[in-house]
C-alpha positions as a printed NumPy array, in Angstrom:
array([[144.147,  89.098,  94.604],
       [145.755,  92.436,  95.6  ],
       [144.002,  95.321,  97.052],
       [143.743,  97.252,  93.775],
       [142.066,  94.265,  91.975],
       [139.668,  93.916,  94.998],
       [138.694,  97.601,  94.844],
       [138.002,  97.454,  91.176],
       [135.946,  94.344,  91.333],
       [133.89 ,  95.991,  94.203],
       [133.464,  99.087,  92.246],
       [132.228,  97.093,  89.201],
       [129.75 ,  95.246,  91.409],
       [128.484,  98.4  ,  93.002],
       [126.441,  99.724,  90.062],
       [123.174, 101.206,  91.19 ],
       [119.879,  99.764,  89.97 ],
       [116.971, 102.067,  89.63 ],
       [113.7  , 100.49 ,  90.892],
       [111.714, 101.835,  87.864],
       [114.027, 100.126,  85.335],
       [114.768,  96.848,  87.088],
       [114.04 ,  94.752,  84.093],
       [116.274,  96.713,  81.762],
       [119.236,  96.465,  84.11 ],
       [121.867,  93.825,  83.417],
       [124.403,  93.641,  86.233],
       [128.106,  92.844,  85.816],
       [128.742,  89.191,  86.625],
       [129.244,  89.018,  90.283],
       [132.797,  88.123,  91.149],
       [133.308,  85.566,  93.944],
       [135.981,  87.897,  95.236],
       [133.925,  90.897,  95.291],
       [132.181,  92.316,  98.355],
       [128.414,  91.961,  98.354],
       [126.64 ,  94.162, 100.949],
       [123.296,  93.086, 102.464],
       [123.12 ,  95.637, 105.104],
       [122.317,  99.327, 105.586],
       [118.888,  98.747, 106.892],
       [117.33 , 102.28 , 107.113],
       [115.776, 103.86 , 110.202],
       [111.993, 103.705, 110.507],
       [111.637, 107.341, 109.193],
       [113.723, 106.501, 106.16 ],
       [112.051, 103.188, 105.337],
       [108.618, 104.649, 105.295],
       [109.551, 107.866, 103.526],
       [108.888, 108.251,  99.787],
       [112.495, 107.896,  98.265],
       [114.082, 110.283,  95.809],
       [114.633, 108.195,  92.557],
       [118.208, 109.309,  92.544],
       [118.712, 107.788,  95.945],
       [116.776, 104.447,  95.512],
       [118.1  , 100.973,  95.398],
       [121.794, 100.965,  96.149],
       [121.695,  97.205,  95.895],
       [124.464,  95.337,  97.598],
       [126.899,  98.369,  97.527],
       [126.474, 101.871,  98.888],
       [130.03 , 102.892,  97.971],
       [129.424, 104.685,  94.679],
       [129.67 , 108.459,  95.086],
       [130.539, 111.444,  92.918],
       [134.369, 111.967,  93.125],
       [134.084, 115.712,  93.293],
       [131.221, 115.832,  95.818],
       [132.525, 116.378,  99.454],
       [131.063, 113.993, 101.873],
       [128.244, 115.341, 104.111],
       [128.985, 115.823, 107.809],
       [128.341, 112.715, 109.839],
       [124.866, 112.668, 111.55 ],
       [124.54 , 112.692, 115.385],
       [124.08 , 108.965, 116.237],
       [122.177, 107.442, 119.082],
       [123.537, 104.783, 121.065],
       [121.356, 102.241, 119.404],
       [122.319, 103.459, 115.83 ],
       [125.948, 103.41 , 116.703],
       [125.602,  99.729, 118.024],
       [123.67 ,  98.919, 114.774],
       [126.469, 100.338, 112.569],
       [129.052,  98.447, 114.366],
       [127.197,  95.301, 113.984],
       [126.682,  95.953, 110.189],
       [130.464,  96.745, 109.844],
       [131.167,  93.324, 111.453],
       [128.846,  91.514, 109.034],
       [130.639,  93.338, 106.106],
       [134.032,  92.223, 107.429],
       [132.726,  88.689, 107.501],
       [131.506,  88.904, 103.95 ],
       [134.942,  90.181, 102.869],
       [136.726,  87.535, 104.775],
       [134.616,  84.732, 103.294],
       [134.661,  86.282,  99.696],
       [138.518,  85.984,  99.608],
       [138.894,  82.68 , 101.384],
       [139.14 ,  79.357,  99.369],
       [136.226,  77.975, 101.502],
       [133.866,  80.748, 100.225],
       [134.882,  80.132,  96.602],
       [133.977,  76.426,  96.729],
       [130.33 ,  76.916,  95.603],
       [131.174,  79.389,  92.791],
       [134.101,  77.114,  91.846],
       [131.827,  74.085,  91.804],
       [129.503,  75.743,  89.236],
       [132.351,  77.082,  87.241],
       [133.912,  73.647,  86.918],
       [130.603,  72.018,  86.039],
       [130.09 ,  74.644,  83.243],
       [133.629,  73.905,  82.024],
       [133.038,  70.183,  81.982],
       [129.585,  70.661,  80.222],
       [131.281,  72.784,  77.603],
       [133.945,  70.073,  76.976],
       [131.336,  67.401,  76.745],
       [129.123,  69.253,  74.362],
       [129.393,  69.132,  70.554],
       [130.711,  72.623,  70.203],
       [127.816,  73.845,  68.19 ],
       [127.626,  77.645,  67.841],
       [124.249,  77.889,  69.495],
       [125.366,  75.759,  72.417],
       [128.386,  77.874,  72.882],
       [126.261,  81.097,  72.986],
       [123.943,  79.535,  75.509],
       [126.906,  78.501,  77.68 ],
       [128.22 ,  81.898,  77.464],
       [124.907,  83.429,  78.559],
       [124.584,  81.062,  81.448],
       [128.098,  81.652,  82.944],
       [127.177,  85.007,  84.675],
       [123.84 ,  83.445,  85.704],
       [125.505,  80.658,  87.544],
       [128.112,  83.049,  89.052],
       [125.361,  85.553,  90.14 ],
       [123.414,  82.747,  91.881],
       [126.487,  81.5  ,  93.68 ],
       [127.364,  85.009,  94.672],
       [124.054,  85.822,  96.18 ],
       [124.078,  82.58 ,  98.207],
       [127.556,  83.223,  99.442],
       [126.601,  86.863, 100.596],
       [123.549,  85.626, 102.379],
       [125.421,  82.812, 104.131],
       [127.987,  85.324, 105.328],
       [125.299,  87.575, 106.793],
       [124.402,  87.201, 110.316],
       [120.788,  86.089, 110.455],
       [118.541,  86.751, 113.331],
       [115.014,  87.643, 114.251],
       [115.72 ,  91.035, 115.704],
       [117.389,  94.207, 114.431],
       [121.206,  94.413, 114.633],
       [121.038,  96.988, 117.447],
       [119.092,  94.637, 119.67 ],
       [121.235,  91.683, 118.751],
       [123.459,  90.324, 121.723],
       [126.945,  89.892, 120.868],
       [126.974,  86.814, 122.992],
       [124.326,  85.065, 120.933],
       [125.41 ,  82.316, 118.472],
       [125.805,  83.39 , 114.916],
       [123.365,  81.35 , 112.664],
       [124.48 ,  80.567, 109.125],
       [122.278,  78.661, 106.655],
       [123.769,  75.876, 104.589],
       [120.714,  75.912, 102.128],
       [121.279,  76.758,  98.543],
       [118.022,  78.472,  97.777],
       [118.66 ,  81.936,  99.014],
       [117.349,  81.79 , 102.563],
       [116.291,  85.208, 103.916],
       [114.43 ,  86.151, 107.118],
       [111.044,  87.264, 106.014],
       [110.233,  90.985, 106.401],
       [108.024,  91.972, 109.334],
       [105.301,  94.461, 109.043],
       [106.151,  95.625, 112.668],
       [109.755,  96.386, 111.759],
       [110.458,  99.437, 109.388],
       [112.991,  98.62 , 106.781],
       [112.964,  94.856, 107.425],
       [112.23 ,  94.235, 103.716],
       [115.388,  95.944, 102.383],
       [117.655,  92.885, 102.285],
       [115.023,  90.811, 100.541],
       [114.372,  93.372,  97.876],
       [118.033,  93.808,  97.184],
       [118.134,  90.141,  96.54 ],
       [114.939,  90.435,  94.331],
       [116.617,  93.21 ,  92.289],
       [119.854,  91.029,  91.746],
       [117.703,  87.931,  90.801],
       [115.439,  89.626,  88.228],
       [118.038,  89.923,  85.489],
       [119.368,  86.403,  86.186],
       [115.902,  84.992,  85.664],
       [115.149,  87.339,  82.651],
       [118.252,  85.973,  80.956],
       [117.071,  82.294,  81.314],
       [113.615,  83.124,  80.135],
       [115.021,  84.802,  76.987],
       [117.178,  81.843,  76.314],
       [114.07 ,  79.505,  76.708],
       [112.232,  81.664,  74.118],
       [115.029,  82.134,  71.658],
       [117.149,  78.924,  71.979],
       [115.01 ,  76.121,  73.714],
       [116.75 ,  73.142,  72.142],
       [120.297,  74.437,  72.873],
       [119.138,  75.32 ,  76.382],
       [117.898,  71.831,  76.853],
       [121.152,  70.363,  75.752],
       [123.227,  72.796,  77.91 ],
       [121.053,  72.438,  81.03 ],
       [121.268,  68.666,  80.834],
       [125.024,  68.754,  80.447],
       [125.376,  70.998,  83.381],
       [123.206,  68.75 ,  85.4  ],
       [125.317,  65.621,  84.477],
       [128.475,  67.499,  85.266],
       [127.261,  68.389,  88.769],
       [126.222,  64.731,  89.368],
       [129.344,  63.118,  88.016],
       [130.689,  60.905,  90.835],
       [134.295,  61.773,  89.989],
       [133.541,  65.402,  90.287],
       [131.82 ,  64.873,  93.654],
       [134.662,  62.837,  95.055],
       [136.075,  64.537,  98.17 ],
       [133.297,  67.13 ,  98.52 ],
       [131.977,  67.905, 102.019],
       [128.448,  67.289, 103.006],
       [127.241,  70.889, 102.37 ],
       [128.946,  71.185,  99.042],
       [127.536,  67.822,  97.861],
       [124.152,  68.932,  98.903],
       [124.677,  72.228,  96.85 ],
       [125.815,  70.079,  93.789],
       [122.633,  68.112,  93.882],
       [120.498,  71.136,  94.392],
       [122.019,  72.972,  91.443],
       [121.751,  69.888,  89.348],
       [118.017,  69.666,  89.949],
       [117.686,  73.329,  88.985],
       [119.841,  72.851,  85.767],
       [117.56 ,  69.883,  84.757],
       [114.485,  71.902,  85.435],
       [115.97 ,  74.743,  83.203],
       [116.602,  72.096,  80.53 ],
       [112.988,  71.343,  80.411],
       [112.619,  68.565,  83.044],
       [113.347,  64.833,  83.209],
       [110.183,  64.039,  81.177],
       [111.259,  66.256,  78.188],
       [114.848,  64.57 ,  78.437],
       [113.224,  61.21 ,  77.798],
       [110.963,  62.482,  75.046],
       [107.888,  61.832,  77.133],
       [106.534,  65.357,  77.263],
       [106.807,  68.847,  76.149],
       [109.89 ,  70.9  ,  77.604],
       [108.93 ,  73.414,  80.352],
       [112.008,  75.47 ,  80.852],
       [111.808,  76.578,  84.621],
       [114.526,  79.208,  85.29 ],
       [117.037,  78.195,  87.889],
       [115.627,  79.525,  91.315],
       [112.799,  81.227,  89.41 ],
       [110.413,  79.594,  91.962],
       [112.381,  81.206,  94.792],
       [112.179,  84.715,  93.046],
       [108.357,  84.206,  92.949],
       [108.27 ,  83.402,  96.522],
       [110.276,  86.557,  97.4  ],
       [108.175,  88.779,  95.218],
       [104.915,  87.402,  96.893],
       [106.428,  87.894, 100.388],
       [107.357,  91.486,  99.516],
       [104.068,  92.325,  97.898],
       [102.137,  90.949, 100.941],
       [104.467,  92.943, 103.305],
       [103.905,  96.264, 101.564],
       [ 99.991,  95.637, 101.579],
       [100.183,  94.713, 105.268],
       [102.044,  97.983, 106.037],
       [ 99.445,  99.96 , 104.196],
       [ 96.526,  98.398, 106.145],
       [ 98.262,  97.795, 109.445],
       [ 96.393,  98.633, 112.648],
       [ 97.995, 100.997, 115.142],
       [100.006,  98.936, 117.642],
       [ 98.167,  98.789, 120.821],
       [ 94.992, 100.112, 119.289],
       [ 92.858, 100.551, 116.207],
       [ 93.377, 103.181, 113.559],
       [ 90.144, 105.121, 113.153],
       [ 90.593, 105.588, 109.499],
       [ 91.162, 102.022, 108.692],
       [ 88.399, 100.973, 111.064],
       [ 85.994, 103.167, 109.008],
       [ 87.016, 101.349, 105.881],
       [ 86.495,  97.981, 107.429],
       [ 83.054,  99.008, 108.707],
       [ 82.047, 100.097, 105.16 ],
       [ 82.939,  96.725, 103.984],
       [ 80.94 ,  95.04 , 106.736],
       [ 77.957,  97.281, 106.107],
       [ 77.929,  96.665, 102.458],
       [ 78.286,  92.887, 102.922],
       [ 75.283,  93.015, 105.355],
       [ 73.137,  95.102, 102.962],
       [ 73.706,  92.552, 100.237],
       [ 72.61 ,  89.784, 102.434],
       [ 76.094,  88.395, 102.734],
       [ 77.496,  87.066, 105.991],
       [ 78.764,  90.333, 107.478],
       [ 81.328,  88.824, 109.696],
       [ 82.887,  86.637, 106.89 ],
       [ 84.047,  87.862, 103.716],
       [ 85.709,  85.582, 101.071],
       [ 86.669,  83.257, 103.928],
       [ 88.143,  85.918, 105.973],
       [ 86.543,  86.677, 109.49 ],
       [ 86.723,  90.46 , 109.713],
       [ 86.899,  90.38 , 113.526],
       [ 89.865,  87.972, 113.415],
       [ 91.792,  88.488, 110.158],
       [ 93.925,  91.469, 109.417],
       [ 92.268,  93.803, 106.906],
       [ 95.24 ,  93.403, 104.602],
       [ 94.325,  89.681, 104.385],
       [ 90.788,  90.521, 103.337],
       [ 91.982,  92.983, 100.602],
       [ 94.455,  90.426,  99.404],
       [ 91.83 ,  87.744,  99.193],
       [ 89.491,  90.131,  97.336],
       [ 92.236,  90.925,  94.832],
       [ 93.051,  87.31 ,  94.277],
       [ 89.387,  86.192,  93.829],
       [ 88.627,  89.249,  91.493],
       [ 91.681,  88.255,  89.382],
       [ 90.661,  84.498,  89.364],
       [ 87.217,  85.196,  87.957],
       [ 87.957,  88.261,  85.802],
       [ 87.604,  86.446,  82.566],
       [ 83.937,  85.616,  83.385],
       [ 82.903,  89.282,  83.221],
       [ 85.006,  90.297,  80.117],
       [ 82.969,  91.726,  77.355],
       [ 81.956,  89.175,  74.743],
       [ 81.453,  86.241,  77.199],
       [ 78.123,  84.571,  77.856],
       [ 78.228,  85.586,  81.515],
       [ 78.962,  89.195,  80.742],
       [ 75.931,  89.185,  78.389],
       [ 73.75 ,  87.595,  81.068],
       [ 74.871,  90.196,  83.597],
       [ 74.084,  93.064,  81.308],
       [ 70.701,  91.724,  80.628],
       [ 69.953,  91.066,  84.391],
       [ 70.487,  94.788,  84.977],
       [ 66.902,  95.351,  83.585],
       [ 63.822,  95.454,  85.809],
       [ 61.464,  93.022,  83.95 ],
       [ 60.886,  89.515,  85.103],
       [ 62.621,  87.875,  82.342],
       [ 65.699,  90.011,  82.57 ],
       [ 67.496,  87.583,  84.848],
       [ 66.541,  84.37 ,  83.08 ],
       [ 69.655,  83.925,  81.251],
       [ 71.73 ,  84.625,  84.483],
       [ 69.58 ,  82.176,  86.429],
       [ 70.061,  79.41 ,  83.817],
       [ 73.849,  79.451,  83.95 ],
       [ 75.491,  76.273,  85.466],
       [ 75.413,  76.262,  89.304],
       [ 79.311,  76.456,  89.413],
       [ 79.309,  79.44 ,  87.194],
       [ 76.782,  81.3  ,  89.333],
       [ 78.793,  80.486,  92.457],
       [ 81.885,  81.862,  90.889],
       [ 80.042,  85.057,  89.808],
       [ 78.75 ,  85.561,  93.365],
       [ 82.386,  85.294,  94.63 ],
       [ 83.484,  87.733,  92.049],
       [ 80.686,  90.088,  93.125],
       [ 81.68 ,  89.887,  96.808],
       [ 85.275,  90.539,  96.081],
       [ 84.276,  93.543,  93.851],
       [ 82.287,  94.806,  96.806],
       [ 85.245,  94.781,  99.12 ],
       [ 87.532,  96.386,  96.574],
       [ 84.994,  99.067,  95.717],
       [ 84.528, 100.065,  99.304],
       [ 88.284, 100.143,  99.731],
       [ 89.722, 101.759,  96.729],
       [ 86.381, 103.198,  95.04 ],
       [ 85.839, 106.372,  97.01 ],
       [ 88.034, 109.092,  95.511],
       [ 88.415, 111.082,  98.777],
       [ 89.208, 107.979, 100.708],
       [ 91.75 , 106.715,  98.295],
       [ 93.491, 110.138,  98.427],
       [ 93.556, 110.026, 102.214],
       [ 94.939, 106.599, 102.125],
       [ 97.775, 107.648,  99.835],
       [ 98.553, 110.604, 102.198],
       [ 99.06 , 108.461, 105.236],
       [102.872, 108.571, 106.078],
       [104.804, 106.095, 104.138],
       [101.861, 104.7  , 102.058],
       [102.877, 106.506,  98.799],
       [106.281, 104.708,  99.111],
       [104.563, 101.272,  99.768],
       [102.028, 101.651,  96.999],
       [104.988, 102.552,  94.727],
       [106.784,  99.389,  95.764],
       [103.736,  97.293,  95.114],
       [103.457,  98.82 ,  91.542],
       [107.034,  98.14 ,  90.721],
       [107.172,  94.582,  92.154],
       [103.697,  93.775,  90.527],
       [105.111,  94.919,  87.139],
       [108.033,  92.621,  87.593],
       [105.671,  89.645,  88.123],
       [103.792,  90.527,  84.952],
       [106.967,  90.955,  82.942],
       [108.37 ,  87.524,  84.079],
       [104.951,  85.857,  83.461],
       [104.459,  84.913,  87.275],
       [100.824,  84.273,  87.156],
       [100.468,  83.383,  90.803],
       [101.134,  86.873,  91.891],
       [ 99.311,  88.574,  89.002],
       [ 96.498,  89.504,  91.172],
       [ 98.39 ,  92.582,  92.441],
       [ 98.538,  94.079,  88.889],
       [ 95.517,  96.333,  89.34 ],
       [ 97.448,  98.22 ,  92.006],
       [100.068,  99.281,  89.393],
       [ 97.682, 102.082,  88.319],
       [ 95.232, 102.934,  91.177],
       [ 93.243, 105.641,  89.259],
       [ 92.687, 103.037,  86.289],
       [ 91.706, 100.413,  88.857],
       [ 89.241, 102.785,  90.595],
       [ 87.663, 103.673,  87.303],
       [ 87.253,  99.99 ,  86.433],
       [ 85.621,  99.158,  89.75 ],
       [ 82.999, 101.871,  89.237],
       [ 82.401, 100.686,  85.546],
       [ 81.72 ,  97.127,  86.773],
       [ 79.7  ,  98.129,  89.892],
       [ 76.39 ,  97.628,  88.127],
       [ 77.408,  94.086,  86.914],
       [ 78.277,  93.169,  90.52 ],
       [ 75.014,  94.496,  91.681],
       [ 73.182,  92.571,  89.208],
       [ 75.01 ,  89.332,  90.173],
       [ 74.415,  89.9  ,  93.938],
       [ 70.831,  91.089,  93.573],
       [ 69.46 ,  88.504,  91.147],
       [ 71.586,  85.339,  92.053],
       [ 71.515,  85.766,  95.729],
       [ 67.75 ,  86.389,  95.974],
       [ 67.129,  83.527,  93.516],
       [ 69.43 ,  81.309,  95.669],
       [ 67.504,  82.213,  98.92 ],
       [ 64.087,  81.696,  97.246],
       [ 65.345,  78.253,  95.916],
       [ 66.296,  77.214,  99.466],
       [ 62.979,  78.361, 100.811],
       [ 61.184,  76.422,  98.123],
       [ 63.303,  73.431,  98.855],
       [ 62.583,  73.576, 102.445],
       [ 58.863,  73.754, 101.867],
       [ 58.979,  70.753,  99.555],
       [ 60.872,  68.682, 102.139],
       [ 58.405,  69.676, 104.87 ],
       [ 55.482,  68.73 , 102.539],
       [ 56.917,  65.298, 101.96 ],
       [ 57.03 ,  64.694, 105.646]])
């Protein structure tokens, strides 16, 4: 491939993806010869600064610029920044080298040949042809992401602190291995979230095929899996490439609906190829941004966050709950972000119990009364239901004390960088909802903080009824049981 073709491919792959329209973006199929950039980690100030929408998310390519706009003057660099830039340029050169070598094309070629063999083995039905056509850029995109990540130098420290004498670590796995972001390091989530942005349209395409052409997707997925497992096709493959073939075959089989569906023993459940990995990355990024928001000052305690934590502890104590342990999290040991995350998860898990029209909601509404019989319907609920309601009430208490006070929430948003991190949580949570990833749906309330705050206040009376009536009833029941046991002795 000549230089002009390479430049055209790189320009084609360098389209910017706006973070607020990630689900509507359909990228050009990644070319194995194109240059995919996973660098450009921002400085701490840039990473924690609310971004201008026009400057956000230059995923895998930062080369796009207006032709008639003169370049800005180069900033004055510190020695550490210069060293980091040199290390990133070295990583880019490695990506380019591997992207144009036959060795780097092996994985992409493997999938391309498997797709061709699957096409040839199929019956040529119109619907199957359309599905194969739709899957071609998906397979190429997955292979391109893996190639770019393998070419990147992976380490546990920033590039500026990385010794040139250290051994370069390259992963041979085929499931998009990424060093997890660290709350203590600004901008460490950038690579992971670039990968997320590239994966979203690939997973979206597969989900759409599962919804519109499930039978054809089953046939095509099984054909691709069979081609990847064909002994003749595997002959001569090295260990790493053979492992890649088996990994992709398993993913294609899951996309087809699973082995049970292939044997006619169960309903097809079309799992997008590497959809599980996208879910893991989304979960990691969501928890990362929450941890940044509620992170304690290094070497000390943030007075503002300490005041919120104390409110949660005091409210737990006033409700006769264990003040040092909330939802299984010991406040003196766990990070406060872990407590907030646990509260969001528990509240989401039991949200259906307090929905209008349910038996438990009616019992809670009745229990708000002061007369003796007001709580009878609530107390007569099954034991497991009452336990679940108490958990929901406890999670509601944590969330109300954290996000409920308007002035406190406003102050939390004004903390440097928090507006950016709340924005990223909202965007990533919206992706989980759009892709039906239920395990991370508990972050959804943070998409609209004002609506969440309003709901917390509306449900406060129900939570108070659950805690006041059920907890007191439980304590009285324990006392009666203790007296009964003592009388029998």
